[in-house]
C-alpha positions, 0 to 999 in steps of 0.5 A: 555506510553513511556518516550520520549527522543531525541537529536538534530544533526544539524537540525535533530533528533536522534530517537535512544531512541524514541519508538512509543507510542502505547497508543497514536496511538490507542487512535486516532482510535475509532474502539479500543473503539467500542463495536463491535471491542474492544475485538478483535485483528485485523489482517486483515489490508492488506484488509483494515485498520481502520481510525483515528478520524481525517478522520471521522471528515473531512468526517462528516463535509463535509457531513454536511456543504459542500455536494454540487457541488464544484467550484461554487461561493457560499460559500459552493461550494467554501469551498468544492472545496478548501478542495478537492484541499487541500487534493490532495496537501497534499498527493502530498507532502507526497509522493514527487509528484507534484499536477498534478502528482497524481489522486484519483480514486475509487480503484487501480484495476480501476486506473490501468485498465484505465492506461493500456487502455491509455498506449496501444497506446504506444504498437506495435506488438512484444513489450514486457511487463514484469509482475510477478507471485508474484503480486496481480491480479490488477497489472497483468491482466491490462497489460496481456490484452495488448496482444490483442494489440500485446504485448508479455507478459513475466513473471518474475517468483518467485523462487519457494523455497524462493518465492522471485523475484530475480533481476538477473532473471529480468535482463535476461528478459529485452530486447530492446523490453521491453516497460512496467514493472509492479511489486509489491513494496511489495507482499501481500502474500510473504511480501517481499519488492522488490528493486523497485529503482533498478528495475526502474534503470535497466528498464529505461536503456532499455527505459521501463516504470515502474508501481509499485504497492505499495498497500502492502507497503504504509501502512507501510510508505509512499513512496518517488516516486521521490527517487524510480524513478518509472514512475507510482505508485499506492496504496489503500487509504483505506489501509492507514487509509482512505476511499475506494479510491486509489491514482495513481502517474504518471510522468508529462512528461508521463501523458502529452502524454497519450490519454484522457480517460475522457470527450472530453472537458477535453482533455489535462487536465492531470491527469484528462485525466485518471480519468474518472468520477473523485473522490468521493468528500467527501472521497477525502476531508477526505484524509486530515485527514490522513495527520493530523494523520501522522503529529500528530504522528510526533508532539507527538513524536518529537515536532513541528519544521521546518523540511519539510513534507518529513523529518517528514514522514521519521522519522514517517516511522522509528518509524513505522518500528521499532514497526512493527519489534517488534510486527511481528518478534515473530510471524514469529519466532513462525510459522517458528519453528512449524513443522506443519505450513509452513510460506511463505517468510522470517522468520524475518523482518530485515531493512524493507526487508518485511512487517508484512504481514504473510501468512502461511498454515497448513500441518494438516488442511485446511486454512479455518479450521485454520482460523475459529479456530483463529476467535474463539479465537477473532483473526480477520483474514481469509483464501483466495488467496487475489487476488494473485492466480498466486502466490499461483499456483506457490507455488503449493497451492490451490488458493481456500483454499488459505492461512491464512494471518495475516496482521499487521500495526503500531496500532497493539500492543504487546498484539495483538501479544501475543493473536495471539501466544496464539491462535496458541499454543492452536491449 
């Protein structure tokens, strides 16, 4: 266990001498003690993360005591409704949004499809929509479908040599006809963190709406959506230590204008207007367990004080970033030095310019064969295109065989890194 030291600078804390206590972190996740999981190094977090005990407890308690229709006058129903509202409020605080600016839906794919159906009323023939070929399909296909409403789809292409999206190329694509820009905050294949704040700034000068896909970013530190100044932002809660749900944020001034996609009697009651069917009650309630977990990281490492939730999250984000660099950079370095393995994206994380999501392939064998060998060494990973088939096509790779992806998060340990490197060395 790391010895924790800190100094005060005004009301803020320096974290120069503080490292993430990985033993404490892993103790919060029952999976690491479970007989099925405990002997494996889990490298498929980008497909879905483990959940802490706090989330499990909230879910179990709701199912036992308050599994009823919420918002009635009897006690169990009142409690259920209050807990649902509390989870929404806490998540709004964590990403710096208003309560009526976020909704919880079944998945990012569903949320973006419903949003695109609402936004098509803003599209006239000849209007332009910019999408990338680096994104997960969830943030491409809903917008490409608006060509049926007369939109012209403009593709922001990656640099084929670096796999990066270049801002200079984006500026060339923006015109006064640009109405929507859909771009990933972080690629689930390349791993690069795109400058979403700059993209928003440039897009807004042309009057365009920006939709940021944060699915591969949020597991490595919750975003401040107001700071990014995006118009919409989405991420998957089952990849940020929760149940299989997804969050969609939208600026209130735009949500007010969207046509109702829900029951007729809910017209005008945003954001419910773009959340047909509403959230899963018990899973929504369990989201407050994510808040409890993140707050516990802060309290354990820094002690409880009077900082705002955003200030606490920023400090937790810094701890996570430093730890993820420590466990991922040795893997990036090793793969990039192997002549027979081809790494996609940057070969080092520096100042959070990429996530610890590492995609690569072999010159000597299929990705499927390479993945199978890693699994034999108790490395939980897989080969796939991971719904980013356009990205792989652009890089000249077979989307059916895909790449091997090693995706880490802050509960991965240096022992996981060593196990992975030993497995790769044996191949």
